[in-house]
KOLLO-528439 format. One line per 2 residues: their letters; for each residue x, y, z of N, C-alpha, C. Coordinates in steps of 0.1 Angstrom, whole numbers. Each point is the difference from the previous one (the first is absolute). Example, Ala and Ser with C-alpha at 12.3 -4.5 7.8 and 13.67 -1.06 7.14 Angstrom:
# residues 2
AS> 132 -57 78 -9 12 0 9 12 0 | -4 11 -7 9 11 0 -8 11 8
# end
This chain:
# residues 350
XX> -56 -124 -319 13 -4 -4 10 1 11 | 8 -10 2 10 0 11 13 5 -6
XX> 6 10 6 13 6 -4 10 -5 10 | 10 -8 -4 10 -5 9 12 9 -3
XX> 6 6 11 10 9 -1 12 -4 9 | 13 3 -4 11 -4 8 1 8 12
XX> 8 -5 10 2 7 13 6 14 -2 | 9 1 -9 7 13 -1 -10 11 -5
XX> -11 -4 -6 -10 9 -5 -10 3 11 | -3 -10 8 -9 1 11 4 11 10
XX> 12 2 3 6 10 9 -3 14 -6 | 1 1 -13 -2 13 -6 -15 4 1
XX> -9 -10 -4 -14 2 0 -5 4 14 | 5 -8 10 -4 3 14 3 14 4
XX> 12 5 -4 5 13 4 -10 11 -5 | -4 -1 -13 -9 9 -5 -14 0 7
XX> -5 -12 2 -13 -1 7 1 5 14 | 10 -4 7 2 5 14 0 15 1
XX> 5 7 -10 1 14 -1 -12 7 -5 | -10 -8 -4 -13 5 -4 -1 3 -15
XX> 9 -5 -8 0 2 -14 -6 -12 -8 | -6 3 -12 -5 -10 -9 12 -6 -7
XX> 0 -13 -3 11 -7 -7 -7 -10 -9 | 5 0 -13 -6 -9 -10 11 -8 -8
XX> -3 -11 -4 8 -8 -10 -6 4 -13 | 9 4 -10 -5 5 -13 9 -6 -11
XX> -4 4 -13 7 -3 -12 2 -14 -3 | 12 -3 -6 3 -13 -5 1 -11 10
XX> 3 4 12 2 -10 11 -14 -6 3 | -10 8 1 -14 -5 2 -5 -7 -12
XX> 3 4 -12 -4 -7 -12 6 -14 0 | 13 -1 3 6 -13 0 -6 -9 10
XX> -3 5 12 -7 -8 11 -13 -6 -6 | -8 9 -6 -12 -5 -6 2 -11 -11
XX> 10 2 -7 4 -10 -11 6 -13 7 | 3 0 12 6 -11 6 15 -1 -3
XX> 7 11 -4 13 0 -3 9 4 12 | 12 -3 0 10 4 10 2 15 -1
XX> -1 6 12 2 15 0 15 3 2 | 6 8 -8 14 3 1 2 13 9
XX> -9 10 -3 1 13 7 -14 4 5 | -1 4 12 -12 5 6 0 15 -1
XX> -11 6 -6 -2 14 0 -11 4 9 | 3 10 8 -10 5 10 -4 15 -4
XX> -12 3 4 -5 14 -1 -6 4 13 | 2 13 3 -5 5 14 -5 14 -2
XX> -7 5 10 -4 14 1 10 8 8 | 10 -7 5 11 7 8 9 8 -11
XX> 4 12 4 8 8 -10 14 -5 0 | 8 3 -10 13 -6 -2 9 3 12
XX> 0 12 6 9 3 11 -5 -8 12 | -12 -2 2 -5 -9 11 4 -14 -2
XX> -1 -5 -12 5 -14 -3 15 -1 4 | 8 9 -4 14 0 4 2 0 14
XX> -8 7 8 1 2 14 -5 -13 8 | -8 -8 -7 -5 -12 7 10 -11 1
XX> 10 0 -8 9 -12 -1 15 5 1 | 8 -9 5 14 4 3 8 0 -13
XX> -3 -7 -10 7 -1 -12 -9 2 -12 | 2 11 -7 -9 3 -12 9 6 -10
XX> -5 0 -13 8 6 -11 -10 8 -8 | 3 12 -3 -8 10 -7 3 -2 -15
XX> -9 -7 -7 2 -3 -14 -9 8 -9 | -9 7 5 -10 8 -8 -9 8 10
XX> 6 7 9 -9 7 10 -10 9 -6 | 4 7 -12 -10 9 -6 -12 -7 -5
XX> 1 -13 -3 -11 -8 -5 -5 -9 11 | 5 2 12 -5 -7 12 6 -13 3
XX> 11 -4 -7 5 -13 2 13 -1 9 | -1 -8 10 11 -3 9 2 -14 2
XX> 13 -5 -1 2 -14 3 3 -2 15 | -7 -10 5 2 -4 14 8 -13 0
XX> 11 0 7 9 -11 1 -4 -9 12 | -4 -12 -1 -4 -9 11 7 -14 -2
XX> 8 -3 9 6 -13 0 7 -4 -13 | 6 10 -6 8 -1 -12 -9 1 -13
XX> -13 2 2 -9 2 -11 -4 14 -3 | -1 5 -13 -3 13 -3 -15 0 -3
XX> -8 7 7 -14 2 -2 -4 14 -5 | -6 1 -12 -4 13 -5 -13 4 6
XX> 0 12 6 -12 5 6 -3 13 -6 | -12 2 -6 -3 12 -7 -13 6 6
XX> 1 14 2 -11 7 6 -12 1 -11 | -12 -2 5 -11 1 -10 0 14 -6
XX> -3 0 -14 2 13 -6 -10 1 -13 | -2 12 -4 -6 4 -12 10 6 -9
XX> -1 -1 -13 9 5 -10 -7 8 -11 | 7 9 -6 -5 7 -12 11 7 -8
XX> -3 3 -13 9 7 -8 13 -7 -4 | -2 -11 -8 11 -8 -5 6 6 -12
XX> 7 11 0 4 7 -12 12 -7 -7 | 8 -8 7 11 -7 -6 -3 -14 -3
XX> -13 -3 0 -4 -14 -3 6 -11 9 | 4 4 12 5 -9 10 -3 4 14
XX> 4 13 4 -1 3 14 -11 11 2 | -8 -1 10 -10 10 2 6 13 5
XX> -6 11 -4 5 14 4 -5 2 14 | -12 -5 4 -6 3 13 -2 -13 7
XX> 4 -1 12 -2 -12 9 -6 5 13 | -12 -5 3 -7 5 13 -2 -13 8
XX> 6 0 12 -2 -11 9 -14 1 6 | -6 -12 2 -14 -1 4 -2 -11 10
XX> -13 -1 5 -4 -11 9 -8 -10 -6 | -3 1 -13 -10 -8 -8 6 -11 -8
XX> -1 -12 4 6 -11 -8 -7 -1 -13 | -12 4 -2 -7 0 -13 6 10 -10
XX> 4 11 5 7 10 -8 13 -6 -4 | 7 -6 9 13 -6 -4 -1 -11 -10
XX> -10 -9 1 -2 -10 -9 -4 5 -14 | -7 11 -1 -5 5 -12 11 6 -9
XX> 12 2 5 11 5 -8 9 -11 -6 | -3 -12 3 9 -11 -4 -3 -5 -14
XX> 9 -8 -5 0 -3 -15 -12 -9 -4 | 1 -13 5 -9 -10 -4 -9 -5 12
XX> -12 -4 -3 -9 -4 11 5 -11 9 | 9 -9 -6 5 -11 8 11 5 10
XX> 5 12 -2 9 7 9 -7 10 9 | -13 2 -2 -7 10 8 -9 -6 11
XX> 6 -9 7 -7 -7 11 8 2 13 | -7 1 11 7 2 13 -5 -10 10
XX> 8 -4 9 -4 -9 11 2 9 13 | -10 2 7 0 8 12 4 -9 12
XX> 12 3 6 5 -8 11 -8 2 13 | -7 11 1 -8 3 12 -12 -8 0
XX> -7 -1 -11 -13 -6 -1 0 -14 -5 | 11 -3 -8 1 -13 -7 -8 -1 -12
XX> -5 11 -6 -8 0 -12 7 4 -12 | -4 -4 -11 5 3 -13 -8 13 -5
XX> 8 10 -5 -6 11 -6 3 0 -15 | -11 -1 -8 1 -3 -14 -10 8 -8
XX> 2 13 -1 -10 9 -7 -1 -2 -15 | 10 -6 -6 0 -1 -15 0 -14 -5
XX> -5 -9 8 -2 -14 -3 13 -7 -5 | 11 3 7 13 -6 -3 0 -15 2
XX> -7 -4 10 0 -15 3 -6 -8 -12 | -11 6 -5 -7 -6 -12 10 0 -12
XX> 7 10 -2 11 1 -11 10 -11 2 | 4 -2 12 10 -10 3 -6 -14 -2
XX> -12 -3 4 -6 -12 -2 -2 -4 -15 | -3 11 -7 -2 -2 -15 13 2 -8
XX> 11 2 7 13 2 -7 0 10 -10 | -4 12 3 -1 11 -9 6 13 6
XX> 7 8 -9 6 12 4 -9 12 -4 | -5 8 9 -9 10 -2 4 13 7
XX> 0 11 -8 4 13 7 -10 4 10 | 5 7 10 -9 7 9 -6 13 -6
XX> -13 1 -1 -6 12 -6 1 0 -15 | 3 12 -5 1 2 -15 14 -4 -5
XX> 0 -10 -8 13 -6 -4 10 10 -7 | -6 8 -9 9 10 -6 6 10 10
XX> -8 5 9 5 9 10 10 -6 9 | -3 -13 4 9 -7 9 14 -3 -6
XX> 0 -3 -13 12 -3 -7 8 12 -3 | -6 11 -4 6 12 -3 6 7 13
XX> -5 -3 11 6 5 12 14 -4 2 | 2 -13 -2 13 -6 2 2 -11 -12
XX> 7 4 -10 1 -9 -12 8 -13 3 | 7 -1 12 6 -12 3 -10 -11 2
XX> -13 4 3 -10 -10 1 -3 -8 -12 | 3 6 -12 -2 -8 -12 10 -12 0
XX> 12 2 4 10 -10 0 -4 -10 12 | -5 5 10 -4 -8 12 -12 -10 -4
XX> -8 5 -9 -12 -8 -4 6 -12 -8 | 9 2 -9 6 -11 -7 8 -9 10
XX> 7 6 9 8 -8 10 -9 -9 8 | -11 5 5 -9 -7 8 -6 -12 -7
XX> -3 3 -13 -5 -11 -9 10 -12 -1 | 13 4 -1 10 -10 -1 2 -7 14
XX> 0 7 11 2 -6 13 -11 -9 5 | -13 5 -2 -11 -6 5 -8 -8 -10
XX> 2 2 -13 -8 -7 -10 -14 5 -2 | -2 13 5 -13 6 -1 -2 6 -14
XX> -13 0 -4 -3 7 -12 -3 15 3 | -3 8 -10 -2 14 3 -14 4 -4
XX> -7 6 9 -14 4 -2 -2 9 -12 | -11 -1 -7 -2 6 -13 2 15 -1
XX> -6 8 9 2 14 -1 14 4 4 | 6 -7 10 14 2 3 10 -3 -11
XX> -3 -11 -8 8 -4 -11 -1 11 -11 | -12 5 -2 -2 10 -11 8 13 3
XX> 0 3 13 7 12 4 16 -2 -1 | 5 -12 3 14 -3 -2 3 1 -15
XX> -8 -5 -8 3 -1 -15 0 14 -5 | -10 9 5 -1 14 -5 12 9 4
XX> 4 -2 13 9 10 6 15 -4 -3 | 3 -13 -1 13 -4 -1 9 6 -11
XX> -6 2 -12 9 6 -11 4 14 2 | -6 8 9 3 14 0 2 7 14
XX> -3 -7 11 1 6 13 15 1 4 | 3 9 9 13 2 4 5 -13 7
XX> 11 -5 -3 6 -12 5 6 3 14 | 0 -10 9 7 2 13 15 -1 -2
XX> 7 2 11 15 0 -1 4 -15 -4 | 11 1 -8 6 -13 -5 3 -11 11
XX> 5 6 12 3 -9 10 -13 -8 5 | -11 7 1 -12 -6 4 -6 -10 -10
XX> 2 3 -13 -4 -9 -10 8 -13 1 | 13 2 2 8 -12 1 -4 -9 12
XX> -3 7 11 -4 -8 12 -13 -8 -4 | -9 6 -6 -13 -7 -4 3 -11 -10
XX> 8 3 -9 4 -11 -11 6 -12 7 | 9 2 9 7 -11 7 -10 -8 8
XX> -9 7 8 -11 -7 7 -9 -7 -9 | -3 5 -12 -9 -6 -10 7 -13 -5
XX> 13 1 -4 7 -11 -5 2 -12 10 | -1 3 13 1 -10 10 -14 -8 1
XX> -10 6 -5 -13 -6 2 -3 -13 -8 | -8 -9 6 -3 -12 -7 -6 2 -14
XX> -9 11 -1 -6 4 -12 7 11 -7 | 13 0 -1 8 11 -5 -3 2 -15
XX> -4 -10 -7 -2 2 -14 -13 9 -2 | -10 -3 8 -12 8 0 3 15 2
XX> 9 3 11 3 14 3 8 6 -11 | 10 -7 -6 8 6 -11 -9 2 -12
XX> -9 -8 -3 -9 2 -12 -9 13 2 | -4 2 13 -8 12 3 8 12 -3
XX> 13 0 4 8 12 -2 3 2 -15 | 1 -11 -8 1 1 -14 -12 6 -7
XX> -12 -7 4 -12 4 -7 -5 14 3 | 4 5 12 -4 14 4 9 10 -6
XX> 11 -4 -7 9 9 -6 11 6 8 | 2 -6 12 10 6 9 14 -4 -4
XX> 2 -12 -5 14 -4 -4 4 9 -13 | -9 4 -8 3 8 -12 4 14 5
XX> -3 4 12 4 13 5 13 -1 7 | 4 -12 3 13 -2 7 11 -4 -9
XX> -4 -7 -11 10 -6 -10 -2 5 -13 | 10 5 -7 -1 6 -13 -1 -10 -11
XX> 5 -13 2 1 -10 -11 -13 -6 -4 | 0 -7 -11 -12 -7 -5 -3 -11 11
XX> -13 0 5 -4 -9 10 -10 -11 -5 | -1 -1 -13 -10 -10 -6 2 -14 5
XX> 13 -3 3 2 -14 4 -2 -3 15 | -3 11 8 -1 -2 14 -11 -10 5
XX> -12 0 -6 -10 -9 4 5 -15 -1 | 6 -3 -11 5 -14 -2 11 -3 10
XX> 9 10 2 11 -2 10 -5 -2 14 | -11 7 4 -6 -1 13 -6 -14 1
XX> -6 -5 -10 -6 -13 0 10 -11 2 | 12 2 -6 10 -10 0 10 0 12
XX> -2 9 9 9 0 13 -3 -12 8 | 9 -8 3 -2 -12 8 -5 3 14
XX> -10 -7 5 -5 2 13 10 -2 11 | 10 -9 -3 10 -4 10 11 11 1
XX> 1 10 -9 10 10 1 -2 8 13 | 11 4 6 0 9 11 -1 15 -5
XX> 0 9 10 -2 14 -3 9 6 -11 | 14 -2 2 9 5 -10 -2 -6 -14
XX> -2 -13 0 -2 -7 -13 -12 5 -7 | -11 2 8 -12 5 -6 2 14 -6
XX> 7 9 7 3 13 -5 9 -1 -13 | 10 -8 1 9 -2 -11 -7 -5 -12
XX> -9 -10 2 -7 -6 -11 -9 10 -7 | -6 8 9 -10 11 -5 7 10 -9
XX> 12 5 5 6 10 -7 10 -5 -11 | 1 -13 -2 10 -5 -10 -4 2 -14
XX> -12 4 -3 -4 3 -14 4 14 -5 | 4 8 10 4 14 -4 15 0 -6
XX> 3 10 -8 13 2 -5 9 2 12 | 13 -5 -1 9 1 12 2 14 6
XX> 0 10 -9 1 14 5 -12 4 8 | -12 -4 -5 -13 3 6 -1 -7 14
XX> 6 -12 1 0 -7 13 6 9 11 | 13 4 -3 7 9 9 -8 13 3
XX> -5 6 -10 -7 13 3 -12 -2 8 | -8 -11 -3 -13 -2 7 3 -3 15
XX> 10 -9 2 3 -4 14 5 12 8 | 8 8 -7 6 12 7 -11 10 3
XX> -10 1 -10 -11 9 2 -8 -4 12 | -1 -13 2 -8 -5 11 7 -1 13
XX> 12 5 1 9 1 11 5 -13 5 | 2 -10 -9 6 -12 4 15 3 3
XX> 6 -6 10 14 3 3 9 -6 -10 | 12 4 0 10 -6 -10 2 -15 3
XX> 0 -4 12 1 -15 3 -12 -7 -5 | -12 6 2 -12 -7 -5 0 -1 -15
XX> 4 11 -6 1 0 -16 10 -11 -4 | 11 -1 6 10 -10 -4 -5 -14 1
XX> -8 -2 11 -6 -14 2 -10 -2 -10 | -9 9 -3 -10 -1 -10 6 -3 -14
XX> 9 8 -4 6 -1 -13 8 -13 -1 | 7 -4 11 7 -13 0 -10 -12 -3
XX> -12 1 6 -10 -10 -3 -5 0 -14 | -2 12 -5 -4 1 -14 10 -5 -10
XX> 13 2 3 11 -5 -9 2 -15 2 | -5 -6 10 3 -14 3 -12 -8 2
XX> -10 2 -9 -12 -8 0 -7 -1 13 | 1 10 8 -7 1 13 5 -10 10
XX> 13 -5 -2 5 -10 8 11 6 9 | -2 -1 14 9 6 9 14 -6 -1
XX> 1 -13 -1 13 -7 -1 8 5 -12 | -7 1 -12 7 5 -11 4 14 1
XX> -9 8 6 2 15 2 13 2 9 | 2 -9 9 12 1 10 13 -5 -6
XX> -1 -7 -12 13 -5 -6 9 11 -5 | 13 -1 3 10 9 -6 11 -9 -5
XX> 10 7 -6 12 -8 -5 6 -8 11 | 0 5 13 6 -7 11 -8 -13 3
XX> -13 -1 -5 -8 -12 3 3 -11 -9 | 8 3 -11 3 -11 -10 8 -11 7
XX> -3 -12 -4 8 -12 5 12 -2 -7 | 6 11 -5 13 -1 -6 7 14 2
XX> 13 0 3 6 12 3 7 6 -13 | 4 13 2 7 6 -11 13 -7 -3
XX> 7 -5 10 13 -7 -1 -2 -13 -8 | -11 -7 3 -3 -13 -7 -3 3 -15
XX> -6 11 -3 -2 4 -14 13 3 -7 | 9 8 8 13 3 -5 9 -13 -3
XX> -2 -10 9 7 -12 -2 -3 -7 -13 | -12 3 -6 -4 -6 -13 7 7 -11
XX> 8 10 3 8 7 -11 -5 14 -3 | -9 6 8 -5 13 -3 7 10 9
XX> 0 13 -5 7 10 8 -6 14 -3 | 0 9 9 -5 13 -2 -15 2 0
XX> -5 10 -7 -15 3 1 -9 -11 -4 | 5 -10 -8 -9 -10 -5 -5 -9 12
XX> 8 -1 11 -5 -7 11 -13 6 6 | 0 13 1 -12 6 6 -12 -2 -10
XX> 3 0 -13 -11 -2 -10 -6 -14 1 | 9 -10 2 -4 -13 2 -8 -2 12
XX> 4 7 11 -8 -1 13 -14 6 -2 | -1 11 -7 -13 7 -2 -9 -9 -10
XX> 7 -7 -9 -8 -9 -9 -5 -12 8 | 8 -5 8 -5 -12 9 -11 4 9
XX> 1 13 6 -10 5 9 -13 2 -8 | 0 5 -12 -12 2 -8 -7 -13 -3
XX> 9 -11 -3 -5 -12 -4 -8 -7 13 | 6 2 11 -6 -6 12 -13 8 3
XX> 0 12 -1 -12 8 4 -11 -3 -10 | 3 -3 -13 -10 -3 -9 -4 -15 1
XX> 6 -7 10 -4 -14 3 4 -9 -11 | 10 4 -9 4 -9 -10 10 -10 5
XX> 8 3 11 9 -9 5 0 0 15 | 5 -10 7 1 0 15 14 6 4
XX> 0 5 12 12 6 5 8 -11 7 | 6 -9 -8 8 -10 5 14 0 -9
XX> 11 -2 7 13 2 -5 2 -8 -13 | -4 -13 0 3 -8 -12 -8 5 -12
XX> -13 4 3 -8 6 -11 6 13 -5 | 4 9 9 6 12 -4 13 -2 -8
XX> 8 -9 4 12 -3 -8 -3 -5 -14 | -10 -9 -1 -4 -5 -13 -5 11 -9
XX> -8 10 6 -6 11 -8 12 9 -5 | 10 2 9 11 9 -5 8 -7 -11
XX> 2 -13 1 8 -7 -10 -8 1 -13 | -13 -3 1 -8 0 -12 -1 13 -7
XX> -2 11 8 -3 13 -5 13 8 -4 | 11 -4 7 12 9 -2 12 -7 -5
XX> 1 -14 1 11 -7 -4 -1 -10 -12 | -12 -2 -3 -2 -10 -12 0 8 -13
# end
């Protein structure tokens, strides 16, 4: 397999090799190359220790030195470089208690989540290292855990959400024993941090097969752990989300079946920002239409003075404006001055 890499990455790879270190392309970047997809971010792995990586380049950022991760900045691009490592003791269902740096790419690949992500390309030799048959999983479009699925998922429960997300992004099915473990563990394992769940949910909803991913989360019982309301209408709602909807519209449509108070509580629990919540609720209240959501009294094609000229005064003018706005948003009338004047006369003067 030929791996084409950009110039800004070639310089980094050459530096490692010139200094006698091993350097590999790993993770999602290699998976996407095998799939023939455009690679957004290149992830590298090396047997050089984090301090050594920092010393090899003029501009680096320490984003996770304890876990071996250093960002190397090259020609305006951020490249994540991680030292090969072994892990053990995932007591918080997310982070390993023990991290041991090593020289063995096989050890490093064995700690990864799914076989499609446990492949490495050795830049020194030009060969693929694939101890868990990840290339076969990619060819067959199937998500399979590395090693024992229950153990792998319990180590880091975010992997449960990642499985659903990958199915949405890639359109892959889930291998039988991995699926059984997901179904068994989801109702009772310790959930990851809300911020991380939100990140995975957003990535899932961006996927071409987002309905498949959402259905997995519902069927595995994860939504019932995040949302207190009755969820019996969720499957139908998921089915009816238009494929043409963008990310915010998809999220708004999905949550629209919840009681209004539950919408706020759920979005806040998942760490959506106030601005994001306002946008989502605006879409829910306006039939998922951005144009209607953006309408305010100031958008009306008739001014308060023009309403006053019809003989109205005081608070009734504001009430008329809100009435017109509601009629426009419900798509009963058009926002045109002659139509608005006719509605006012019919509703308030006849």
